[in-house]
C-alpha positions, 0 to 999 in steps of 0.5 A, a space after each residue: 499500499 502506498 500513500 495514495 491509498 487506492 487499494 482502500 477505495 470502493 473502486 474496481 480495477 476497470 474503474 481505476 483504469 478509466 479514471 487514470 486514462 481520463 486524467 491522462 487525456 485531460 492533462 497531456 494537452 494542458 501541461 504546457 511547461 513540461 513540453 518546453 522545459 527539461 523534465 527530471 523524474 519522476 523520483 518518487 514521493 520521498 524525493 524532497 529537495 533539489 540540490 542548488 550546488 550552493 552553500 551558506 556560511 554558518 555563523 558558529 562552528 563546533 570547535 575553534 579554528 573550524 569553519 562551517 557552511 550549509 548546503 543549499 537546497 530547494 524543497 519540493 512543493 506538493 499540489 493537490 486538487 480534490 474532487 468527488 465521483 458518484 458511486 452510481 456512476 462508477 457502478 454504471 461503468 462496471 455494468 458497461 455504461 460508456 457515458 460516465 460523468 467524470 466532469 469533476 475529474 476533468 475540472 480537477 485536472 484543469 485546475 492542476 494544469 493551470 496551477 502548474 503552468 502558473 508556478 513555472 511561467 509566473 512563479 509561486 512566491 510563497 513556495 520559493 519558486 521563481 517563474 520564467 516570465 518574472 525571472 526574464 530580464 528586460 522589458 516584456 515585448 508587446 504582442 500587439 493588438 491583433 494576431 497579425 502583429 504577433 510574427 514581428 513580436 515573436 521575431 523580436 523575442 528571438 532576435 533578443 535571445 540571439 543577441 544574448 548568445 542564447 541558441 535555439 530551437 525556441 519554444 512559444 507558450 501562448 495563453 488561451 486567448 492569444 492561442 485562439 487568436 493565432 489558431 483562427 488567423 490566416 495571413 494575406 494569401 491564406 497562410 496559416 499564422 501558426 505555421 509562420 510562427 513555427 518557422 521563426 521559432 524552429 520549435 513548438 507553440 503550445 497552448 498554455 492555460 494560466 499563462 498571461 500573454 506569451 513566453 518565448 524561451 530557448 529549448 537548447 537544454 539546461 536553462 529551465 529544470 522541472 524536477 518531479 517527485 511524485 508525478 501526477 496521480 490519483 489518490 483516495 480520500 474517503 467515501 460514503 454511500 453516495 460519493 467517493 472523494 478523490 484527489 489529483 496530487 503531485 510534488 515538484 520543484 522548478 529552477 530557473 538556471 538561465 533567466 536570460 534564455 527567455 523573453 516575456 511577451 505582454 498581451 
């Protein structure tokens, strides 16, 4: 038995497979940060900190003539999003129903994806995490009032990175509104704007719920690290005659090693 306590839930193996697959489908497209930064792990629930390779001096030592330093680490944070499922819906699945109501699971997955994206791109100050956009030096580049102006702004961001000596390929995280504008826009002659931006970047363009504006970042590697302890998983909280209380949970830390490897774009 592990900390998720799944074996205690009144849920059949088939229903667990359904829930895991539903969560995977909802999370895969929404976890934008993982598609653009270095991912390490998962290292397990007991993994608690990331080594920063730094030390801080200790004011006193246990003996004269001896100096002391303390290793610096970044603790992992835990995120949890709770939800409930009607037991009758789960029983319906076991009988062969194909229209099981999993709306609460979908909502929890969306909340979890937004939380992760916000932490990675905009930071989580109270947890000690710095985000890519807030750490990026220089004034944000304005995207422009219409999607037709986006190529100039994105090209300007790539040029800024090149002048810093930051190589590509480059990725682009777009907030939901910005992504919709891009995907719905064709330039003069019918050429899709999404393809034009892809040629400028030579890298992926991702839909990033939770991101404000957009971020261009290098994907050469080594600049941004997502360190996963417990990867996203469903755990069991409790149940009564009507519902089963579950949750999505993960633990992670995020390190911005090279702030200069990203440019923020404001909407």
